[in-house]
C-alpha positions as CSV (number, residue, x, y, z in Angstrom):
1,X,56.6,47.3,49.7
2,X,57.0,44.2,51.9
3,X,57.1,40.9,50.2
4,X,57.9,37.3,51.2
5,X,59.4,34.2,49.8
6,X,57.2,31.5,48.2
7,X,57.9,27.8,47.6
8,X,55.8,25.4,45.6
9,X,56.2,22.3,43.5
10,X,57.5,19.0,44.8
11,X,60.2,18.6,47.4
12,X,62.3,17.0,44.6
13,X,61.8,19.9,42.3
14,X,60.8,23.0,44.3
15,X,59.9,26.3,42.5
16,X,60.7,29.5,44.3
17,X,59.0,32.9,44.0
18,X,58.4,36.3,45.5
19,X,54.9,36.8,46.9
20,X,53.7,40.4,46.8
21,X,50.2,39.9,48.1
22,X,46.9,41.3,46.7
23,X,47.1,44.9,48.1
24,X,50.7,45.4,46.7
25,X,49.8,43.7,43.4
26,X,46.7,46.0,43.0
27,X,48.6,49.1,44.0
28,X,51.9,48.6,42.1
29,X,51.4,46.2,39.2
30,X,49.6,46.9,35.9
31,X,47.4,44.2,34.4
32,X,48.8,45.1,31.0
33,X,52.2,43.7,32.0
34,X,53.0,40.2,31.0
35,X,56.4,40.4,32.7
36,X,58.4,42.5,35.1
37,X,62.1,43.3,35.5
38,X,63.6,42.8,38.9
39,X,67.0,44.0,40.0
40,X,68.6,41.4,42.2
41,X,72.0,42.3,43.6
42,X,72.8,44.7,40.8
43,X,71.6,42.3,38.0
44,X,68.4,42.7,36.0
45,X,66.2,39.6,35.6
46,X,62.9,39.3,33.8
47,X,60.0,37.3,35.2
48,X,56.8,36.4,33.5
49,X,53.5,37.2,35.3
50,X,51.2,34.2,35.0
51,X,47.5,34.5,34.6
52,X,47.3,33.2,38.2
53,X,49.2,36.3,39.4
54,X,46.0,38.3,38.7
55,X,43.9,35.8,40.6
56,X,44.8,33.9,43.7
57,X,48.6,33.3,43.2
58,X,50.2,36.7,43.9
59,X,53.8,35.7,43.3
60,X,56.2,35.8,40.4
61,X,58.2,32.6,40.1
62,X,61.5,31.4,38.8
63,X,60.3,28.5,36.7
64,X,63.1,26.8,34.8
65,X,65.7,29.0,36.4
66,X,67.3,29.2,39.8
67,X,67.5,33.0,40.0
68,X,65.2,33.5,43.0
69,X,66.5,30.3,44.8
70,X,70.0,31.5,44.5
71,X,69.1,35.0,45.8
72,X,67.3,33.4,48.8
73,X,70.3,31.2,49.5
74,X,72.7,34.2,49.5
75,X,70.5,36.4,51.8
76,X,68.2,34.1,53.8
77,X,67.4,30.4,53.4
78,X,65.4,28.1,51.1
79,X,64.3,26.0,54.0
80,X,61.8,27.8,56.3
81,X,59.1,26.5,58.7
82,X,55.6,26.3,57.1
83,X,53.9,29.6,57.4
84,X,57.1,31.5,58.2
85,X,58.8,32.5,54.9
86,X,61.6,35.1,54.9
87,X,60.3,38.7,54.4
88,X,62.1,41.4,52.5
89,X,61.4,44.6,50.4
90,X,60.6,45.2,46.8
91,X,61.3,48.8,45.9
92,X,59.0,50.0,43.1
93,X,61.1,51.8,40.4
94,X,58.2,52.3,38.0
95,X,57.4,51.0,34.5
96,X,57.3,47.4,35.5
97,X,60.7,47.5,37.3
98,X,61.3,46.7,41.0
99,X,64.4,46.2,43.1
100,X,64.6,43.2,45.4
101,X,66.2,44.1,48.7
102,X,67.2,41.9,51.5
103,X,66.6,44.5,54.2
104,X,63.1,44.6,55.7
C-alpha cells in the first residue's frame, strides 16, 4: 500500500509518523490491534495505534522515540513543503506486521 510521512507537534518538538489513510487502514488493519510491528531497514519496531487512528488521524507515530524521524532522514527528508510529504510503501505481511519500504 502507498503511505506518506506525517509531521505534527510544535516546530521545537516535532512528532513524525506514517499516514496510511482511511482506505488502507480499513482494508489492512484490525480494530482489535492496539499496536503493530513495522520492519524498518531490517529492524522490527512496535508502534501503538492510538484511538485517533480509528477516527480521523490515520497515522501511527513515534512519540517518545526518534525511530520514524531517523528512517525519514536516511531515506527522504524531515523537512518537506506543506502538503507534499514523502511517499513510500508499506508492505502488508499479515498479523499486524508491515514492512516500511523507501521505494514507491
